[in-house]
C-alpha positions in Angstrom: -10.5 45.2 29.5 -6.7 44.8 31.6 -3.7 43.7 29.0 -3.3 40.1 30.8 -6.9 39.3 30.2 -6.2 40.1 26.4 -3.2 38.3 26.4 -5.2 35.2 27.8 -7.7 35.7 25.2 -5.8 35.7 22.5 -4.0 32.7 23.3 -6.8 31.1 23.9 -7.4 31.5 20.3 -4.7 31.0 19.1 -4.9 27.3 20.5 -8.0 27.0 19.3 -7.1 27.8 15.8 -3.6 25.5 16.0 -6.1 22.8 17.0 -8.5 23.5 14.0 -5.7 23.6 11.9 -4.6 19.9 12.7 -4.0 17.8 10.0 -7.1 15.3 9.8 -7.6 11.8 8.3 -9.9 12.8 5.7 -11.9 9.7 4.0 -11.0 6.5 5.2 -10.9 3.5 3.0 -13.1 0.8 4.1 -11.3 -2.2 5.8 -11.1 -5.8 3.9 -13.0 -8.3 5.6 -11.2 -11.5 7.1 -13.2 -14.5 5.6 -14.8 -16.2 8.5 -17.0 -18.6 6.0 -15.0 -21.4 7.8 -15.2 -20.8 11.0 -11.5 -21.3 11.7 -10.4 -22.0 15.2 -7.1 -21.6 15.9 -6.9 -24.4 19.1 -6.9 -27.7 17.9 -8.2 -30.9 18.9 -5.2 -32.7 20.7 -6.1 -36.1 19.7 -6.4 -35.2 16.0 -2.7 -33.6 15.9 -0.2 -35.1 13.6 3.4 -35.6 15.5 5.8 -32.8 14.8 8.0 -35.7 13.6 5.6 -37.0 11.5 7.9 -38.8 8.7 8.9 -41.1 11.7 5.8 -43.1 11.3 6.7 -44.5 7.6 9.5 -46.6 9.6 12.6 -45.8 7.8 16.0 -44.8 9.9 17.5 -43.6 6.2 14.2 -40.8 5.3 14.8 -39.8 9.1 18.4 -39.2 8.8 18.1 -37.3 5.4 15.0 -35.1 6.7 17.0 -34.1 9.7 20.0 -33.5 8.3 17.7 -31.4 5.8 16.5 -29.3 8.7 20.0 -28.7 10.2 21.8 -28.1 6.7 19.8 -27.0 4.2 21.0 -23.4 2.7 17.0 -22.1 1.9 16.5 -23.2 5.6 19.3 -20.9 7.4 18.1 -18.4 5.1 14.7 -18.4 6.7 16.0 -19.2 10.2 18.2 -15.4 9.7 15.3 -13.6 8.5 13.2 -14.7 11.7 16.7 -13.2 13.5 16.3 -10.1 11.3 12.6 -9.4 11.9 13.2 -10.1 15.6 16.1 -7.8 16.0 14.2 -5.0 14.1 11.0 -5.2 17.0 14.0 -5.5 19.6 15.2 -2.5 18.3 12.2 -0.7 18.0 11.0 -1.5 21.7 14.1 -0.1 22.9 13.7 3.0 21.1 10.4 3.6 22.6 11.7 3.3 26.0 13.2 6.0 28.1 16.7 6.7 27.0 19.8 7.7 29.6 23.3 8.8 27.7 26.6 10.0 29.6 29.1 12.0 27.3 31.9 13.7 27.9 34.4 15.9 25.1 37.5 17.4 25.4 38.6 20.5 22.9 41.8 22.1 22.3 41.0 25.3 20.1 42.5 28.6 19.1 39.8 31.6 19.1 40.1 34.4 16.4 40.9 37.4 17.0 38.2 38.9 15.1 35.3 36.5 15.9 32.6 36.9 18.2 34.6 35.7 21.4 36.1 38.9 23.2 39.7 38.9 24.5 41.3 37.6 27.0 40.0 34.5 24.8 40.2 36.1 21.6 43.8 36.0 20.1 44.6 32.9 22.5 44.5 28.8 22.4 42.3 27.5 25.0 41.1 24.1 26.1 37.9 23.4 27.5 35.8 20.3 29.0 32.4 18.8 29.1 30.7 15.9 31.1 26.8 15.7 30.4 24.4 13.2 31.9 21.2 13.3 29.8 17.4 11.6 30.4 14.8 11.3 27.2 11.6 10.2 27.2 8.5 10.0 24.9 5.4 9.2 26.9 2.9 7.3 24.4 0.0 9.5 24.9 -2.3 8.0 21.7 -1.0 4.6 21.7 1.6 5.1 19.0 4.4 3.6 19.9 2.7 0.8 21.6 1.4 0.1 17.6 4.6 0.3 16.4 5.7 -2.4 18.6 2.9 -4.7 18.1 3.6 -4.5 14.3 6.8 -5.4 14.4 6.2 -8.3 16.8 3.8 -9.6 14.5 6.1 -9.2 11.4 8.3 -11.2 13.7 5.9 -14.1 14.5 5.3 -14.2 10.9 8.8 -15.0 10.0 8.8 -17.6 12.6 5.7 -18.9 11.1 7.0 -18.5 7.6 10.3 -20.6 8.5 8.4 -23.5 10.0 5.9 -23.9 6.9 9.5 -23.9 4.4 10.5 -26.6 7.4 7.3 -28.6 7.2 7.8 -28.2 3.0 10.9 -29.6 2.6 10.3 -32.5 5.4 7.2 -33.2 2.7 9.2 -33.0 0.0 11.9 -35.4 0.8 9.5 -37.8 2.2 7.9 -37.8 -0.8 10.9 -38.3 -3.0 11.6 -41.2 -0.7 8.4 -42.9 -1.4 8.8 -42.1 -5.0 12.8 -43.5 -5.3 10.8 -46.9 -3.4 8.2 -46.8 -5.7 10.7 -46.7 -9.0 12.7 -49.8 -7.1 9.1 -51.6 -6.9 8.3 -51.2 -10.5 11.9 -52.0 -11.0 12.0 -55.1 -9.6 8.7 -56.1 -11.6 9.8 -54.8 -14.7 13.0 -56.8 -14.4 10.4 -60.3 -13.6 8.5 -59.0 -17.0 11.6 -59.2 -18.9 12.8 -62.4 -17.9 9.2 -63.6 -18.5 9.3 -62.2 -22.1 12.8 -63.9 -22.3 11.2 -67.6 -21.8 8.3 -66.7 -23.9 10.8 -65.8 -26.9 13.0 -69.0 -25.9 9.8 -71.0 -26.0 8.4 -69.4 -29.3 11.6 -70.0 -31.3 11.8 -73.7 -30.5 8.0 -73.4 -31.1 8.9 -72.3 -34.7 12.0 -74.6 -35.2 9.4 -77.3 -34.7 6.8 -76.2 -37.2 4.2 -75.0 -34.7 3.9 -71.7 -35.0 5.0 -69.4 -37.6 7.4 -66.2 -38.3 5.0 -63.8 -37.3 4.8 -65.0 -33.8 8.7 -65.3 -33.3 8.8 -61.3 -34.7 6.4 -60.8 -31.8 7.9 -62.2 -29.9 11.1 -60.8 -30.3 9.8 -57.3 -30.4 9.2 -57.2 -26.6 12.1 -57.2 -25.4 13.6 -54.1 -26.3 10.5 -52.6 -25.1 11.1 -53.8 -21.9 14.8 -52.4 -22.1 13.6 -49.1 -23.1 11.5 -49.4 -19.9 14.1 -50.5 -17.4 16.4 -47.6 -19.1 14.1 -44.4 -18.3 13.1 -46.1 -14.9 17.2 -46.0 -14.4 17.1 -42.5 -15.6 14.6 -41.5 -13.0 16.3 -43.5 -10.7 19.4 -41.3 -10.8 18.0 -38.3 -10.9 15.6 -38.4 -7.8 18.5 -39.5 -5.9 20.4 -36.3 -7.1 17.2 -34.6 -6.2 16.9 -35.8 -2.9 21.1 -35.2 -1.9 20.8 -31.6 -2.5 17.4 -31.1 -1.0 19.4 -32.8 2.4 22.1 -30.6 1.9 24.8 -32.6 0.3 26.5 -33.1 -2.8 24.3 -34.2 -6.0 25.9 -37.8 -6.1 25.9 -38.3 -2.2 22.9 -41.1 -2.5 24.0 -43.1 -5.4 23.3 -46.0 -2.9 20.1 -45.1 -1.5 17.5 -48.0 -2.0 14.5 -47.8 0.3 11.8 -50.6 0.2 8.0 -49.5 -0.9 7.0 -52.6 0.9 8.8 -51.7 4.4 7.5 -48.0 4.4 4.4 -47.9 6.7 1.7 -45.6 6.2 0.8 -42.5 8.5 -2.6 -43.0 10.2 -5.0 -40.8 9.4 -6.1 -38.3 12.4 -9.4 -39.6 14.6 -11.0 -36.2 13.9 -10.5 -33.7 10.6 -12.2 -30.9 12.0 -11.4 -27.1 10.6 -9.5 -26.2 13.6 -6.5 -28.1 12.3 -6.1 -26.2 9.7 -5.3 -23.1 11.7 -2.5 -24.6 12.7 -0.8 -24.5 9.4 2.3 -22.4 9.8 1.2 -20.4 6.8 -1.7 -19.4 7.5 -0.5 -18.5 10.9 2.3 -16.5 9.3 -0.9 -14.8 7.1 -2.7 -14.2 10.4 0.2 -12.4 12.1 0.8 -10.1 8.9 -2.9 -9.0 9.2 -2.5 -8.4 12.8 0.8 -6.3 12.1 -0.9 -4.2 9.2 -3.9 -3.4 11.7 -1.1 -2.3 14.2 0.5 -0.2 11.7 -2.8 1.7 10.9 -3.4 2.4 14.5 0.0 3.7 14.4 -0.6 5.9 11.0 -3.7 7.0 12.8 -1.8 8.3 16.0 0.5 9.9 13.9 -1.9 12.7 13.3 -2.4 13.6 17.3 0.4 15.4 19.4 3.2 13.9 20.4 5.5 14.7 23.5 9.4 14.4 24.4 10.9 15.4 28.0 14.7 15.7 27.7 16.6 16.3 31.1 19.9 16.9 31.1 22.9 17.9 33.7 26.6 18.2 33.7 29.9 20.5 34.0 31.5 22.5 31.1 33.9 24.9 31.4 36.7 26.9 29.3 39.8 25.8 31.0 40.6 22.1 32.3 41.5 23.1 35.6 37.9 24.8 36.2 35.5 21.7 35.1 34.9 20.5 38.5 34.0 23.7 39.9 30.4 24.4 41.4 30.3 27.0 38.7 30.6 24.9 36.0 27.7 22.9 36.4 24.7 23.4 34.1 21.2 21.9 34.4 18.2 21.9 32.1 15.2 20.4 31.3 13.8 20.5 27.5 10.0 19.5 27.0 9.0 19.2 22.9 5.5 19.6 21.7 5.0 18.5 18.3 1.3 19.0 16.7 0.8 18.6 12.9 -0.7 21.0 11.6 -0.3 21.3 7.8 1.7 18.7 5.8 0.1 19.0 2.3 -1.6 15.5 2.8 1.9 13.6 4.0 0.3 12.0 6.9 -3.1 10.7 5.0 -0.9 9.6 2.6 0.8 7.5 4.8 -2.1 6.2 5.8 -4.1 5.1 3.2 -0.8 3.3 2.0 -1.3 1.5 5.5 -4.6 1.0 5.2 -4.0 -0.8 1.4 -1.3 -2.9 3.4 -3.5 -4.0 5.9 -6.6 -5.1 3.1 -3.7 -6.7 1.3 -3.0 -8.8 3.8 -6.6 -9.6 4.5 -7.0 -10.8 0.8 -3.8 -12.9 1.1 -4.8 -14.6 4.2 -8.2 -15.3 2.8 -6.6 -16.5 -0.6 -4.2 -19.0 2.4 -7.1 -20.1 3.8 -9.0 -21.2 0.5 -5.8 -22.4 -0.5 -5.3 -24.7 3.0 -9.2 -25.8 2.5 -9.1 -26.8 -1.0 -5.2 -29.1 -0.4 -7.0 -30.7 2.5 -10.2 -31.5 0.9 -8.0 -32.9 -2.1 -6.0 -34.5 0.0 -9.1 -36.5 1.7 -10.8 -37.0 -1.6 -7.9 -38.8 -3.1 -7.3 -40.9 0.3 -11.3 -41.7 -0.2 -10.9 -43.0 -4.0 -7.3 -44.5 -3.2 -8.7 -47.2 -0.6 -11.9 -47.9 -3.2 -9.1 -48.2 -6.2 -7.0 -50.3 -4.4 -9.9 -52.6 -2.8 -11.0 -53.2 -6.7 -7.1 -53.6 -7.5 -6.7 -56.7 -5.2 -9.6 -58.3 -6.2 -8.1 -58.1 -9.7 -4.7 -59.3 -8.8 -6.4 -61.9 -6.8 -8.4 -62.9 -10.0 -5.4 -62.9 -12.0 -3.4 -65.4 -9.4 -6.2 -67.6 -9.5 -6.0 -67.6 -13.0 -2.4 -68.2 -13.1 -2.2 -71.3 -11.0 -5.3 -72.8 -12.8 -2.9 -73.0 -15.9 0.4 -74.1 -14.0 -2.1 -77.0 -12.9 -3.4 -77.5 -16.6 0.0 -77.4 -17.8 1.1 -79.5 -15.0 -1.4 -82.4 -16.2 -0.3 -82.1 -19.4 -3.7 -80.0 -20.5 -2.2 -76.7 -21.4 1.2 -75.5 -22.8 3.2 -73.4 -20.9 3.0 -70.2 -23.1 -0.5 -70.2 -21.6 0.9 -70.3 -18.3 3.3 -67.5 -19.1 0.5 -65.3 -20.5 -1.6 -65.6 -17.3 2.0 -64.7 -15.4 1.7 -61.4 -17.7 -1.5 -60.3 -16.2 -0.5 -61.0 -12.7 3.1 -58.9 -13.4 0.7 -56.1 -14.9 -1.4 -56.3 -11.7 1.3 -56.2 -9.3 2.6 -53.2 -11.0 -0.3 -51.3 -10.6 -0.7 -52.4 -6.8 2.9 -50.8 -6.4 1.5 -47.4 -8.1 -1.3 -47.4 -6.0 0.7 -48.4 -2.7 3.0 -45.3 -3.5 -0.1 -43.3 -4.2 -1.4 -43.7 -1.3 1.7 -43.2 0.6 2.2 -40.2 -0.9 -1.2 -38.9 -0.5 -1.2 -39.3 3.4 2.1 -37.4 3.4 0.6 -35.0 1.6 -2.1 -34.9 4.0 0.2 -34.3 7.3 1.9 -31.6 5.3 -1.7 -29.7 4.9 -2.3 -30.3 8.3 0.7 -28.4 9.4 2.9 -30.9 10.0 2.2 -31.2 13.9 4.0 -27.3 14.3 2.4 -24.8 17.2 2.6 -21.4 17.6 4.4 -20.9 20.4 2.6 -17.8 21.7 4.5 -17.4 25.1 8.0 -17.4 23.7 7.2 -15.3 20.7 5.9 -12.8 22.8 9.0 -12.7 25.4 
């Protein structure tokens, strides 16, 4: 056997040994499963979508201004927006790193060379100037998809951050709208409570006159007097809640705590958002928090593909051309040119299990993202189902309460007619009025609860937000 033949066989054997010794993934962790039991479709019915500015349906210009100011100035949303910019910048940096690289460098050196060093005479012992001008090109071909997977993971995280920011904005708008409705409810309750206080004051005065005339005892007088302090306590408690709620709304909208001390929405002026004509599971797929969880799953899958590709060889190609000379007067001489090509092959052989551990870590992150998506999906289904169940119950409660209020008003009217005809006394009229005022206060609560529940439903359906895939891809 000739020597070249033996050399070729030895090289072939070495190559086989190297390939056999490559790091291997080992046993793989099973992938978690996305919960498809709800069969969500990410394309929603267009006729069922809430409006992107759904709060405007309430018909309150003050509320519109508050939410718009909050979406513009609230510090928490500014933090979310900066997180989006940072995630997108990281994706852009990664994409630029994976592309072909070009570099131009120039250097100038003034150096005295040692008389006893490695450089011989006549350079040794003298001071020389040297210059270098060089252009270099570098490129790493993506043979096994590692770069594409890393880029997909970074873009997925950027899109998840964008959806998180939308979820924060939608949640803030819903929180302000609910606070606005709660403020209107407290003000309406205060009006009814003031009417109750005036009515109890009339009862007290009438009872006082009846006691003086000997028609009632001291016990009735004490009972009539005791009702007023209790109502004053309730009025004071409502005033406290009004103050705290106004301060909360001011801070939520990015203003000073006392900026909304005069805010006084009226409950009867607020319009209730209409329910969508169809409420399919596809609407839940538009929720920004669910979209963010979905994109984190996609990013986790891409991270696993990138970790798998790390087990395969990678190639780096570098080419350079330039001028280098000792002595600035000779830098641009033809003999000072230098050219070079530097291909490099990286093949993982034995790494002590580092790549395998990295892959297992990425698989765990992927499974955690899938579990988080499933948890977010279940929470979305629960939140929407609760809002729908409350809506149906509130409709029935308001219908029954309307009948109770009508009955109380009829009884009050009958008592007034009997009093006008001389068949009853004024205390009977005031007693029936007490029932009317109690039913009106209950009506205020139910109306506010239904408004609040509709706002919760708008938030649960994503608040009209859509994932702009074309913009995110750019």
